Steps between C-alpha positions, in 0.01 A plus 500: 500500500655223706852422611707192557401304812856507633815691419781284362865579555661697219694200357189277505286774348743555212549124456148491351651657189717193436252326263505811279877544527596134449493501115745793485703409807819409302514849349434668832781293652717613209412859589599436863833352390566798272414745780724307739781511243467879477518526881810280513673716240445805723640311801815394311599859425611572862726192488668636186538839664666341804760334281561823307543722808735263681688404181540716187399830663730447797784392267427760229460235224302696239442211252345285776278790606375526141426128487319525832288783360420283199399220739263731687356613167444138395326422830276807453417392144416148618277646771312701237470190278356294786248775576391495134471120510287521814250723328505287184434184703210625712298763312321273252429217749366747755252641248402141420425437867296821511307383193420160655391646834281756326347233274420274795368792704260601222399138440427468870290816499292356217439174683430637848127518577287810493492492881875570499456804277214620719746530790804642321542853372601519135778748581656253744506232232634744242785616727597137564488415130712794389700654784574198718589255224725762340675551834557123531661497156736785588595332825580170327707673233683739727427497873528127577827456311668810639388422856646150481821609330553804723457295817753245366731786405484642852575159652794433266629857530481479879704180487759684286522770769641243742768420244693815588448501878253339736456823699385694194256230390360455850452874550317536167264209571429581866416861421266374221297276736236773571407486131335160559282649774396793284437262208266285711313806628472633146356176361227494766394865470543538126311177427186633669527835321567337163178299527301806604641698210419241237148445635441877508625526142241237405225699674616810314482315167144396588403861566644615168322222315167575668534872428575439133213254459263725694610827341154563356340470844761722664454768235122474500480555876790742519688273737843528342627704794370241746674220307820705494489551878457127555781427257725759667445334839603163358804654331601666827470167681717330240746790509527469878574129472762562232665764720512255790657245266753760389584580863563133574725474195672824598575375852648179360707693246627724781636206695634336185697819436608577857601155622750429217647849547553431871657169406725675247614756759582240762675279247703800380622571853583136561658465155726801549613364837566156347696655213703715741596190695590308181216250549346614170653633181381813325384288207296275728341798672422658163351171374291464816334836444462433129319176592288678761411761239406224254264362767334835556259472206384147596445623857318815395286310249357280775252772600357530152514126436330411829218746428477354148487149649217591734306677223538189284391276784192717559421500127530121498262474795246719321523306174464164673199621697322483166673189366426313825138615524260212535287422198199289587350520150719255310459211261399170665754217530277268294295727275185387329391601150164569339496315169176640360417821687128576515510806725302384806598725792399407853552661841457238770489613862740783424638702790754779467669750729799724444820420689487816708138449605446493876417173673160631608398617151275276297616361168449736209358205307315282748398175331424582136333225297440580133516300176526650151406257223714485183414794275287667767523870577459572870462854633626558852329783687524633852551814702842655549714287731308178442810327354426507124846610383668257739296213360609581144869472595470137605443313169836617358671451841595862547418397854439151638195408701561455872240225513293313244587474131458664161462240226537520124333210322502308826871555567615713794680796347785440749563165326570672165821671403466877499585505129216264411252661737560848363475371147142393579404800719537867397409817688416864436506739793306815575830681552644437153879484497689536174873477439734753339496332163281487190127437491573181308733363769257593778204327336694187399671469840290198597567300182822319584696375200319719248726714281349850538594586140351187340177500294337286770586765759345769276177300484491440878574868564230623263239267650588599859490872419164452325347320800633763742378781270856638505476654152678810628824303459491548123490878547818503709816636329645154429185296534547180697874565513455824694680508833246561775743663745564414862210292636293618204434837663503668160162331444169566671366269768243354261762440232724320747212283616412404142859401429512297822179326396645438154807344664281258697296410193810450284627235742201283394461333841246240601411714804484879488491692828400865466517730803267781394705561182253752351467746788680784317295470180208719410164328473490490119851356465425250774195379305714443189764313701237283669347409165842394368579314822191283460664332200810417706309397810285258304785246514695629800424460867495848652485638851421872485494738793210730417427852619241589236162345410614490137795280596271269694295465183798327335482212746318168478480497878581737785669418831447728800798535734409628844750527789730245342234243412290418196147558624308462175553369146258527210393697199451873528122459496503223760716697741285811464208289624675306774794704639445821689877560523532460123225757441685738732828447309336548160321815616836643607640413154209674330547811713869514405416449132243781503755730660754410231252562218405838646867592527562402136201705386617805695850468353 
């Protein structure tokens, strides 16, 4: 996980929300006006009370007292109406802003490269998507408006205090000056804690997600207690941060309660003295304290609203860390097209290293030169760590080369739009990932624009399942419409791999890249899949990472990857004669295959 290179001021940080807020700004302004109207109604009540105390009550005019009571009732009703209007103005627009931010956040996650997702924990992204964006919505609908209106109310109310006597107004304001110091201190300390808390909540979400996904491993090894201890430590850390946040809020609330009370006490003493010397009427003194009381809620709310503001600012920072993340794998400014794709795939002087690789480390791919002719099936073999899987990620631009080029029909893949490139190139991975939807939707995922319920889709689905030998689908409760569960974990590893292979086949690409997609299959099923694949591979260029001699047998030629370089290319027979390293690799494959067969027999 990374953070912003520099910390913006709170106003500048929140100003980044303006593009999202702009379409609904008129309604939010309407909400501010309604909230301000409610505040003004509450400030007018003391003025009415002043007139009543010095007039009708002093003179004993009962009818005027009744009318004054009706006036106060009307002002209270108008205040309630304005509060209702505030909510009516802002609730729907705020949810619209939340929707747009969440949509753009998810869209950004889909477009960011695999290297970004390698660095970021899924729980951190999930907490930003759900918790932080929701907090921003609540702040826009409630916190921002009330903070603005309450500050204006305090300023206007303070001005009213001078209306009765300058000494009372001055005393109230001077005694309140320490609140600005405590507010500044609070913003600094609470801002740091708020960020820590939200980051720790993201780490906690990651732990929960990992525990749920790895529940079989935890149970199998009896490590549930260990996972619980680790989780408890993280919870305790988060709890400690939340308690420190609560203490900061508590200290601010203390001063927000104490300072106004001190001001009230001093103003009461001064007010009584002024009234006793006929410099202030009883009605004016009563109105002063009614106004001061009306200002108490805006003053007290500042603690909560400032903490809300800082939480919202921190949430905005966290969301924009993702939205502002650099994406180097983008469409070119002047994209090229391939009119008649043939499927020639070429690696020319390809170098690759991961971003976090040390300066002294050699490139993982160190000058790969390899050409696959249209319709050719090339097996890629090598020992663990030679760079096979990394090489297979380059044709579809899951990663970009750091030097050299990958070409499709003579065109650098970086000169094609991602949409066109991935229409021509499809992949199946060793670690088969399925989505929490039906078998049909998983298999047809790569066929953009195809109605999954159309007769054409049925034909494509049936053919793909036949090639992948995924006949088990028809025995599922709802056949191809059966939901496979989260990440397909309700299926076996071999079943998931066959569905992933079917998905790649159903895309009908010109180039098929298979990263050991049959590793979880038993030998007999693998033989059936390979026989079916030969029909597909007859017209499709294929690059297959092989870990079994039987997979190598599928290929027209074999490329040997050794320490990041292609050291030999030829048929299986040719390489057995000419490449000692190839013979070593194949012998290791054969040993693994014998072990697997013996295991299957024993089972």
